[in-house]
N, C-alpha and C positions, 0 to 999 in steps of 0.2 A: 502493501499500500503505501503511495506518495502521499506526504505532507506536503502540502504546500506553504509555503512559509511567503511567499512575495506572492502582491498582487499588485497590477499596473493600470493607473488612466489610457486605454484604446480612446482613438480619436476616430477613427474607421480603421474598415476591412476591406480593403479589396480586392476581390477575388479574381484568377485566368487574366493576370498579364502577360503577354508575351514580349520580352526585348525591351520593358523597358527600364525593371526595376535590378536586372540579377539575370543570370544563365537560364534559362528554360522560361516553363511557365511558374512563375512567382504569384506569390501573398501575399501585397500592403500592409501591416499592421502597423496604421498611424502612434507613432507615442507620444500620448500630450505633454508639453516641456521643453521651454528650448533656453539654453543663455544668453539668447543674440537681441538684441532686437533689430533686425535688420530692417532699411528702407527698399519697398515696394515687397513688404513677407508674404511668399502665396500658404501662407498657414497661418496666418495672425491669431486661425484657433484655437493656439498650440498656449497661447498666455492666457485666455480667460474662463474662466470656471465652467461656462455655456461652451466650451469646444469639448468636454469630457463626453462620450456618446456615454460609455460606460465602463465602471471597473473593473478586469479580473482575476485571476489567477493564471498561475503557467498551465495547472491542466486547464482548465477548462477554455481558455482560448489552444492550446491541440487538442484539446474532442474535439474544437469548432470548426479545424486545418485540415483536420484526418479526411474528412469528404473529398479534397484531392487529392491525395496524396497514390493516388493513378496517373497523375496530370505528374507530378512533381520526381516523381522516379519514371518515368518512361523517355522525361527533356531535359533528368539534370537539375529540375528549377531546384525549388522551395519558398522558404519566406527569406521575407527583406521589412527588416525593422526600418522600422521612416520617424518621420513624424514632423514637422520641433526635432526634439532631439533624444535619438532613443535610449545612447548610452548613457541618458543620464538614470537609466532603469534594469543595470547591468546586472543586477544581480537575477534582476524579474528573468531578463532574456540569455541569461546563466542555466537558470534551472527548468526553460523552455528546454532549451537542446540538452539537460539530460533528460527527458521526458520521448525526446529525439531519435526513437531507437532506428526507425526505419530510417534514417541517417539523408536526410531534405539537405540541401544545398542552403544555408542561411548566412547571410548578406545582411552587411552593416549600412546604412545609409548616415552618414553623419558628419560635421561641421569639423570636429574634433576639436573642438574649443571645452572641452573638459577635463578633471582630473586624471591625472594618471592612472589613479587605483581602479576608474571603471573603465580603462582601457586595457590593463592587463587582465582581469575580470574575462574580459573580452574576446580575449587573444587565443586562445586555445578554440573556443568554439565556435566563432566567426571565419566562415572561407571566404569571402571573398566583402571587401567592400568601396563604397563610390562616396567621394570624402569631394565635399561641395564646399570649396574655399572661396570663400568670395573674391578677393586681393590676395598677389604675396605682396604687396604694394603694403606698410604699414601704418600708411598712413590714410591709403582708401580706405584700407580694410578697417578701421580704428574706425573712422566717417559714414560706412557704409554697416558694420554691426554692432557701434555703441562698445565694442572690447578689443584690449590686445591681442595678436596675432602668435607674440611667443608661445605661447601654452599650444598653438594650434605646428605650431613647426615644431618642434619636441615632440610631440604625438609622435605630428608625423614620423621622425628622427629614430622615433622607439619601434614603426613598426616597421620600416626598412631592416632595421636592426633584427631583429627578432625575425623575419621572413629571409633575411639572408643566406645562400644556400640553398632554398626550400628549391 
């Protein structure tokens, strides 16, 4: 019996996405919350309480997305965690990955503007990353996001370092 320790606020679940959010057929799970305040934000609901569709456990989410197992396994697809910033819910994603006995691909769509410990927790469970860096120019990045780029660059270097030789 699995004990669910973590819940996550879900904004939406979008099924049967092809070549948009990772390999094969994917289901995009949009998680609520984001550390950035980007101008022209496409998911502004990630900052507001009314942007939460439901709170769910990792087991409940797994049960819900199992319906598409045949699509995931036949195309090499799986689950893409997006948002907002899904890595803010790294413990939830890590718990979901333990339930993933069918070995679907797990993709993380992230800004990398997160504490390193969140990334460390996910580095052994995420198969692919979609990294959204608004600009590599520190001044433009700050103007666009309201945040400093140094954490992003440090986290990007961490991913490079752990994937050397892979």
